[in-house]
C-alpha positions as CSV (number, residue, x, y, z in Angstrom):
1,X,0.1,0.1,0.2
2,X,1.7,3.4,-0.9
3,X,1.8,6.5,1.6
4,X,-1.0,8.1,0.3
5,X,-3.0,5.1,0.5
6,X,-2.1,4.6,4.2
7,X,-3.0,8.3,5.3
8,X,-6.2,7.8,3.5
9,X,-6.8,4.9,5.1
10,X,-5.8,5.9,8.5
11,X,-7.5,9.3,8.2
12,X,-11.0,8.4,7.2
13,X,-13.4,7.8,10.1
14,X,-16.0,5.6,8.2
15,X,-16.7,4.5,4.8
16,X,-20.0,5.9,4.8
17,X,-19.0,8.9,5.9
18,X,-17.9,10.6,2.6
19,X,-20.0,10.1,-0.1
20,X,-18.7,7.8,-2.9
21,X,-17.8,9.7,-6.2
22,X,-14.5,11.1,-7.8
23,X,-14.6,14.8,-9.3
24,X,-16.2,13.8,-12.4
25,X,-19.4,13.2,-10.6
26,X,-22.1,14.9,-9.0
27,X,-22.8,14.3,-5.1
28,X,-25.8,12.1,-4.4
29,X,-27.8,13.2,-1.2
30,X,-26.5,12.3,2.0
31,X,-28.4,10.6,4.9
32,X,-28.9,13.1,7.2
33,X,-26.3,13.3,10.1
34,X,-27.4,14.6,13.9
35,X,-25.0,17.1,14.9
36,X,-24.8,18.3,18.0
37,X,-24.7,22.0,18.7
38,X,-22.3,24.4,20.3
39,X,-22.4,25.7,24.0
40,X,-22.1,23.4,27.4
41,X,-24.0,20.4,26.2
42,X,-22.3,20.4,22.8
43,X,-18.7,20.3,24.5
44,X,-20.1,17.9,27.1
45,X,-17.3,15.1,27.1
46,X,-15.4,16.5,24.6
47,X,-12.0,18.0,25.1
48,X,-10.5,20.8,23.1
49,X,-7.7,18.4,22.2
50,X,-10.4,16.1,20.6
51,X,-11.7,19.1,18.4
52,X,-8.3,20.3,17.3
53,X,-7.7,16.6,16.4
54,X,-10.7,16.2,14.4
55,X,-10.0,19.6,12.7
56,X,-6.4,18.2,12.1
57,X,-7.8,15.0,10.4
58,X,-10.3,16.9,7.8
59,X,-7.4,19.4,6.8
60,X,-5.3,16.3,6.2
61,X,-7.8,14.4,4.4
62,X,-8.4,17.6,2.2
63,X,-4.6,17.8,2.0
64,X,-4.5,14.3,0.9
65,X,-7.0,14.6,-2.0
66,X,-9.2,12.2,-0.4
67,X,-12.7,11.4,-1.8
68,X,-12.8,14.5,-3.9
69,X,-16.2,15.1,-5.6
70,X,-18.0,17.9,-7.6
71,X,-20.9,19.4,-5.9
72,X,-23.5,21.8,-7.7
73,X,-22.9,25.4,-6.4
74,X,-26.4,25.9,-5.4
75,X,-26.4,23.2,-3.1
76,X,-23.7,24.7,-0.9
77,X,-24.6,26.9,1.9
78,X,-22.4,29.4,4.1
79,X,-20.7,28.5,7.4
80,X,-23.0,29.5,10.3
81,X,-20.5,31.7,11.8
82,X,-19.6,34.6,9.2
83,X,-16.0,35.5,9.0
84,X,-15.7,37.5,5.9
85,X,-16.9,40.7,5.2
86,X,-18.2,41.4,1.7
87,X,-15.7,42.9,-0.6
88,X,-15.0,42.0,-4.0
89,X,-11.5,43.8,-3.9
90,X,-8.1,43.3,-6.1
91,X,-7.6,39.9,-4.1
92,X,-10.9,38.7,-5.0
93,X,-10.7,39.7,-8.5
94,X,-6.9,38.2,-8.7
95,X,-8.3,34.6,-7.4
96,X,-11.4,34.8,-9.7
97,X,-9.6,35.6,-13.0
98,X,-7.2,32.5,-11.7
99,X,-10.1,30.1,-11.4
100,X,-11.7,31.4,-14.5
101,X,-8.5,30.7,-16.4
102,X,-7.1,27.6,-14.6
103,X,-9.9,26.1,-12.9
104,X,-10.0,25.0,-8.9
105,X,-6.9,23.9,-8.1
106,X,-7.5,22.9,-4.3
107,X,-10.9,22.1,-3.0
108,X,-12.7,23.3,-0.3
109,X,-14.1,21.5,3.0
110,X,-17.8,20.8,3.9
111,X,-20.0,18.9,5.8
112,X,-23.6,17.3,5.4
113,X,-26.0,20.3,6.3
114,X,-27.4,19.8,9.9
115,X,-30.8,21.0,9.1
116,X,-31.3,21.0,5.5
117,X,-31.3,17.3,3.6
118,X,-29.1,17.4,0.1
119,X,-27.4,20.5,0.9
120,X,-23.9,21.0,2.4
121,X,-22.2,23.7,4.9
122,X,-19.0,25.1,3.9
123,X,-16.1,25.3,6.6
124,X,-13.7,27.0,4.6
125,X,-13.4,27.9,0.9
126,X,-16.3,30.4,0.7
127,X,-14.8,32.5,-1.8
128,X,-13.8,29.8,-4.1
129,X,-17.6,28.5,-4.0
130,X,-18.7,32.3,-4.8
131,X,-16.5,32.3,-7.6
132,X,-17.5,29.2,-9.1
133,X,-21.3,29.8,-8.4
134,X,-20.9,32.7,-10.6
135,X,-18.8,30.8,-13.1
136,X,-21.8,28.5,-13.1
137,X,-19.4,25.6,-12.6
138,X,-19.5,22.8,-9.8
139,X,-17.4,22.8,-6.8
140,X,-14.6,20.3,-5.7
141,X,-15.3,19.8,-2.2
142,X,-14.0,17.1,0.7
143,X,-17.0,16.3,2.5
144,X,-16.9,15.4,6.1
145,X,-18.8,14.9,9.1
146,X,-18.2,17.7,11.5
147,X,-19.7,19.2,14.8
148,X,-19.9,22.6,15.4
149,X,-16.8,23.2,17.2
150,X,-14.7,21.1,15.0
151,X,-16.2,23.1,11.9
152,X,-15.3,26.5,13.8
153,X,-12.1,25.6,14.7
154,X,-11.0,24.4,11.0
155,X,-13.0,27.4,9.2
156,X,-10.9,29.6,11.8
157,X,-7.3,28.1,11.9
158,X,-7.4,27.8,7.8
159,X,-8.5,31.3,7.5
160,X,-5.6,32.1,10.1
161,X,-2.8,29.9,8.2
162,X,-3.4,31.7,4.8
163,X,-3.4,35.1,6.7
164,X,-6.9,35.4,4.8
165,X,-9.0,37.8,7.2
166,X,-8.3,41.2,8.3
167,X,-7.9,42.2,12.2
168,X,-11.8,43.7,12.0
169,X,-13.1,40.5,10.7
170,X,-11.1,37.9,13.1
171,X,-12.9,40.4,15.6
172,X,-16.5,40.1,14.1
173,X,-15.7,36.2,13.5
174,X,-14.8,35.9,17.4
175,X,-17.9,38.1,18.7
176,X,-20.2,35.6,16.3
177,X,-18.7,32.7,17.9
178,X,-19.3,33.8,21.3
179,X,-22.6,35.3,20.9
180,X,-23.8,31.7,19.8
181,X,-22.4,30.3,22.8
182,X,-18.9,28.6,22.0
183,X,-16.5,28.4,24.7
184,X,-13.4,30.7,24.8
185,X,-11.6,27.9,24.7
186,X,-12.9,26.8,21.2
187,X,-12.4,30.5,20.0
188,X,-9.0,30.7,21.1
189,X,-8.3,27.6,19.2
190,X,-10.1,28.9,16.0
191,X,-8.1,32.0,16.0
192,X,-4.7,30.7,17.2
193,X,-4.3,33.5,19.8
194,X,-4.0,33.1,23.5
195,X,-6.7,34.8,26.1
196,X,-5.3,37.8,26.5
197,X,-5.1,38.5,22.7
198,X,-8.8,37.2,22.3
199,X,-10.1,39.5,25.5
200,X,-8.5,42.5,23.5
201,X,-9.9,41.3,20.1
202,X,-13.6,41.1,21.4
203,X,-13.3,44.2,23.2
204,X,-12.4,46.2,20.1
205,X,-15.1,44.5,18.0
206,X,-17.9,45.2,20.4
207,X,-16.6,49.0,20.7
208,X,-17.3,49.5,16.7
209,X,-20.4,49.5,15.4
210,X,-21.0,46.9,13.0
211,X,-22.8,49.4,10.7
212,X,-19.7,51.2,10.7
213,X,-17.7,48.1,10.1
214,X,-19.7,46.9,7.4
215,X,-19.7,50.2,5.4
216,X,-15.9,50.4,5.6
217,X,-15.4,46.9,5.0
218,X,-12.2,44.4,5.9
219,X,-9.7,47.3,5.3
220,X,-6.8,44.7,5.4
221,X,-4.1,47.6,6.0
222,X,-5.6,48.8,8.8
223,X,-4.4,46.7,12.1
224,X,-5.4,46.8,15.9
225,X,-3.8,50.1,16.5
226,X,-5.5,52.0,14.0
227,X,-8.7,50.3,14.5
228,X,-8.5,51.0,18.3
229,X,-8.0,54.5,17.3
230,X,-11.1,54.7,15.3
231,X,-13.0,53.3,18.3
232,X,-11.7,56.3,20.4
233,X,-12.4,58.9,17.9
234,X,-16.0,57.3,17.6
235,X,-16.6,57.3,21.2
236,X,-15.8,61.1,21.5
237,X,-18.1,62.4,18.4
238,X,-20.4,64.8,20.2
239,X,-23.2,63.3,17.9
240,X,-23.3,60.9,15.0
241,X,-24.3,63.8,12.0
242,X,-20.8,64.2,11.0
243,X,-20.4,60.1,11.0
244,X,-23.8,59.6,8.9
245,X,-22.5,62.6,6.6
246,X,-19.3,60.3,5.7
247,X,-21.2,57.1,5.2
248,X,-23.4,58.6,2.8
249,X,-20.7,60.3,0.9
250,X,-20.6,58.9,-2.8
251,X,-16.6,59.6,-2.8
252,X,-16.7,57.3,0.3
253,X,-18.9,54.8,-0.9
254,X,-16.7,54.4,-4.3
255,X,-13.2,54.1,-2.6
256,X,-11.8,50.7,-1.7
257,X,-12.1,49.3,1.9
258,X,-8.8,50.8,2.8
259,X,-9.4,54.0,1.3
260,X,-13.0,53.9,3.3
261,X,-11.4,53.7,6.6
262,X,-8.6,56.4,6.0
263,X,-11.4,58.8,4.7
264,X,-13.5,58.1,7.6
265,X,-10.9,58.1,10.0
266,X,-9.7,61.7,9.1
267,X,-13.2,63.0,8.8
268,X,-13.8,62.4,12.5
269,X,-10.3,63.6,13.6
270,X,-10.8,65.5,17.2
271,X,-10.5,69.7,16.7
272,X,-8.0,69.8,19.5
273,X,-4.9,70.9,18.5
274,X,-6.2,71.2,14.7
275,X,-5.8,75.0,15.0
276,X,-4.7,77.7,17.3
277,X,-7.3,80.2,19.0
278,X,-7.3,83.3,16.8
279,X,-6.9,86.7,18.2
280,X,-8.3,90.1,16.6
281,X,-7.9,93.1,18.0
282,X,-11.3,95.7,18.3
283,X,-9.9,99.6,17.6
284,X,-11.5,102.8,17.7
285,X,-11.3,105.0,14.3
286,X,-8.4,106.8,16.6
287,X,-6.6,103.7,16.6
288,X,-7.5,103.1,20.7
289,X,-7.8,99.4,21.4
290,X,-11.0,98.6,23.1
291,X,-11.4,94.8,22.9
292,X,-9.4,91.3,21.9
293,X,-11.9,88.6,20.3
294,X,-10.3,85.2,20.6
295,X,-11.9,82.5,18.2
296,X,-10.8,78.8,19.2
297,X,-13.0,75.4,18.0
298,X,-16.6,76.1,18.9
299,X,-16.0,79.5,21.1
300,X,-15.7,83.0,20.7
301,X,-13.9,84.9,24.0
302,X,-14.1,88.8,24.2
303,X,-11.7,90.7,26.4
304,X,-12.3,94.2,27.2
305,X,-8.9,96.4,26.8
306,X,-10.4,100.0,27.1
307,X,-9.7,102.3,29.6
308,X,-12.5,101.6,32.7
309,X,-12.5,98.3,31.1
310,X,-14.4,97.1,34.1
311,X,-17.6,99.6,33.4
312,X,-17.4,99.0,29.6
313,X,-17.7,95.1,30.6
314,X,-20.6,95.6,32.7
315,X,-22.5,97.4,30.0
316,X,-21.6,94.4,27.7
317,X,-23.0,92.1,30.3
318,X,-26.3,94.2,30.7
319,X,-26.9,94.1,26.9
320,X,-26.0,90.7,26.5
321,X,-29.8,89.4,26.7
322,X,-31.2,92.1,24.3
323,X,-28.4,91.3,21.9
324,X,-29.3,87.9,21.8
325,X,-32.7,88.5,21.4
326,X,-31.8,90.8,18.3
327,X,-29.6,87.8,17.0
328,X,-32.3,85.3,17.1
329,X,-35.0,87.8,15.4
330,X,-32.2,88.1,12.8
331,X,-31.5,84.6,12.4
332,X,-35.4,83.8,11.6
333,X,-35.7,86.5,9.2
334,X,-36.3,85.6,5.5
335,X,-33.0,86.4,3.5
């Protein structure tokens, strides 16, 4: 028996777990498999080591080319844990053209869908499946029976190995898994990171509104420090009007994902330190200085410098209400 055949024999759980067929045959509907959902019940009696081992076994099956079959693209559904923001940027276009010209070089990994007979759920290879669907071609895949925990560990580790996901996409993936009740240990394994790193990632993902993240997209050039800085700027906004204005700007919407990040980041920069207060002296026709007007940010300060400045200052103070009423009347008057 060859080394490759030995590897296949060692890794295959049971002959009925993988549908029969080859890359030129369409899959028959599998027998529905009962899957254990995530959370305390799903993880009961199942160590993280066992989950990781199962994930390694599934990846090895793909690497060895075991039981690669063709699946109609319409029979494939995405993972229950989204890990990628929609963005058909340069990398997507490059992959699209490569598959269009040379075909699908490596299979994706799927499992029989736990809730929909005759359908399959993608563990990894979402972009390849999307591209092949657009091209109207079947998708080459390895089918493996996976629990929810195994699926997310494989999904996360595969993207980590490829360095495929941006920092914010990893944050959204971690937050999705946490919301669905996965144990922190499973999430750490899926993202290949330690406890402190995961806590920091989750804190950042929760501090930026999802609507903002989806408007920007993956922004692969913006790492943790810049997303952290953006979150701080968002928290300091007095209101959301400026944010809404930027997101609605056609120039923002037409820019690529990294440019959208930069546009928003710069647009909501705080005013402090942006410009020094401007001071203007107010003088009489004879050249005598009577006051200094200082403008800075949203404030205007009037400093009385005239001789007998206290009396003049009190005179101005007494007129403030009258002046404000005149200001309001003039503001409402038609132009």
